[in-house]
N, C-alpha and C positions, 0 to 999 in steps of 0.2 A: 512466393517460392524463391529459391536461389538458384543461379545461374552457375553452371560449372564450366570453365573454359577447357576444353578437351587437350589443349596444348599445355597449360600452366597447372592443371588439375587444383585449381583454387576455387573453393565456394564463394560466391560473391551475393551479398544481400541486394534486392531490388528495392525494398523499403526499410526504414529504419525500424520499425517495429519486428523485423524478423532477428534482429540482433539482442532482443530480449530473451534472457534466460540462458541455462547452460553456463553459467559463470563458474570459474574454477574455484578449487578450494586451497587454502595455503597452510600448511603445518608450521604453527607459531612456535609450538614447545613439546617436547616429549619427556616424560620421567620415566625413571627406572622399572616401574611397575608396567610400562607400555601405554599408560594413558596419553592421550594427545590433546592439545588445544588447537582446533582448526579455525580458520576463518574463512568463510563464504564471502567471497568477493563480489558482492552484489553491487558494488560501484561500478562495476564495468558494464552494467546495463546501461543502455541509451538514458539520459537525464542524470546517470549517477546515481541512481535510486532503485531500491527493490519495490516500491510503490508503482512504479510504471507497469508492474506485472498486473495489479489489480486494476490500474486504471484501464488498461487494454481490456481486461475481462468484463468490466462493468459497461463499457462501451459495445463490445462484441454481442454481449447478453441483451443490450437494449435493443441492436439491431435486429437480433434473432426474433424477440419478442415483439417486434413491429413499434417499439416505443420511440425509435429514432429514425427517420427519414433520412434520405440524401439531401444535404446542405441544412440539415437541422440545426438546432441551437442547444448548448448544453451550459448548464450552470452549476457551480459547487461552491461550498464554502470550504475553505482551506488556508493553512497556516504556511504552506508552501510546496510540501513534498507531493502530495496527491495532485494538488493544482498544477504543478509541473508535469507530472505523468499525463494528466488528462489534456493539459495544453499540447504536448507531443503527439498523443494519440488523434486529438481533434484537427489539428493542423494537415497531419497526414491523409486523414479520412474525409477532408472538406467540410468541417463542421466549424459555426461560430462559437467560442467558449469564453464564458464570463466567470472570472474567479472572484467570489467575494471574500474580500481579505480585511485586515486591519493593520495598523502601523506595529503590530507586535510581530509580524513576520520579517524575516532577514531581507536585507536590501537585496542581497545576491539572489534569492528565490524570487522575490519579485520581479527582478531584471529578468531571470531565466523565462517566467512565465509571460512578460511581454514580448521577449525575444521569439518566443514560440507563437506570438500571434494572440495571446489571452488579452482579453479587457479586464481590467482591474477595476472592481466596484469596491471602493473603501468603506468601512463601518466605523464609526467613532472619528471621523475625520482624519486627515492625514498627520495631524500634530498629535494624536492621541497615541500613548505608550502603553495602553492597557488592552490586554486581549479580550475579544468580545465574540466568544464562540457562540454563545445563544443567539445573540443579535445577528451574528454572520448566517446561522442557520435560517433564521425568521427571514431573512432579506433574500437569501436563496430561495426559499419556499416561494416567496412573494413574487419573485420574478418568473419562476417556473409556473405559477398560476395565471399571470398576467400576460406573460410573452409566449407561452406554451412551450417553453424550453424544458429539456429532459434535466431532471434534479437527480443525479445517482444517490445522493444521500449516503456517503460512504461509511457512516457510523452504523446504519441499519441495513445495509444491502447485502444480502448473501453472497453476491458475486465478488465483493471485497475478499471475503476469506477463500473462495474458489479460484481466485487469481493466484494462489499459492499452491495449487496442486502439483502444477509441474516442478516446483521448488523442491516440494517433497520426495516426489518421484525421481529427482537427481540426486538429492541426498541418499535416498534408498540405494539407488544404482551405485554411487561412488563408494559408499560406507556399508550396506547391507545392514546387519545387526549391531555394527560396531559405532552406536551413536547413544550414548548415555543422557547427555543433556543438551538442550538447545536453548541458547540464551540471546535474547533480543530485547529492543526497546519496545514499550507498551504500545505507544501511540493510539490508533484507533481499536488495536487488538487483532486486526485482521491478518497481520502477517504471522505472529505466533499462533493464534486460533487455527488460521486456515492450514498452515505448515504441519502443526502438531497434530491435527484432526486426521488429516490424510496419513501421516506417518503411523498412526494409530491404527487406521484402517488396513494398512498394509502390513500389520503386524508387529509393530516397533513398540517397546515399552518406554520410550524417550520422555525424560521429565522437562517440562518448559519451565523457564526461569525468565520472568518478566522484569524489565530494568525501567525505572522511570525516575526522575530527580525528585528529592524532598520538596514539597510543597506544591507539587504539581495538581492542577484544577481536576486531575483524574480521581484523586483520593478524596471522594465527597461523602460516600456511604458505606457503612460497614455490612459486609456480606460474608455470613458462614461459608466456608468451602469444606470440601469432600475430606480434606486431610486435616481438619481440625482447627486450623488456623484462621484469622481474620485477614481480609483483604478488604482494601477500599475502592469501589468502583463508582461510576456515575450514576448507572441505572441496572437494576437485574437483567433486562433483556437486551445490553449492549454487548458488542463484540468482545469487549474486555471482559464481561462476567462469563460469557461463555467461554473464553480462553481459560479463565481460572478454574472453573469447573471442569474442564477437560483435564486440566493438571492432576 
């Protein structure tokens, strides 16, 4: 909850997670037709990342389902963004967090996770420059099984998507039906998939556009989607596949 000083009339957060969400919109450009290019300032979330939204939702859902007890342990494979969000929520709520990483993650993100109390478990050795996504997930699963830790498994956790319901509702509140396209990085697919799914539920006809660098490991399997084009996704049941189908 937030505290309001009756003299200052200022809302004051009591914990960092209360500052997640309700980020502002910035109009970057407007053309003569009235179309606008807007930027959702998600970097103003704690940790500077939108993924702190889904990190919080995955942990709160695990608590509600009885999968995470006070003082418990969390383990997740991460290249940095989700791990930073989980570390932020874990330290606030009193959990031990192990981030399974490889040397392909940026030094800044690794440092941020450590500063937030995360224990880093390197896969492939600290001198390896090769991304080890599958091996990271294997090790996270193993730690969960042997140490009784919660493994959110962000790539297949429905609460990844649900973490962005609030984002969709704020976009709807601020823009109404004036939202034609939503552009974002693909990542695990949760951000676009969760946001667009909720916007559609609210009656929006928004079109999602996922952006990913050429050569990304995400482009592994061809999947025909409803608009008659081909998209490459890791597996048909992944969050990315669900995002493309929603498109």
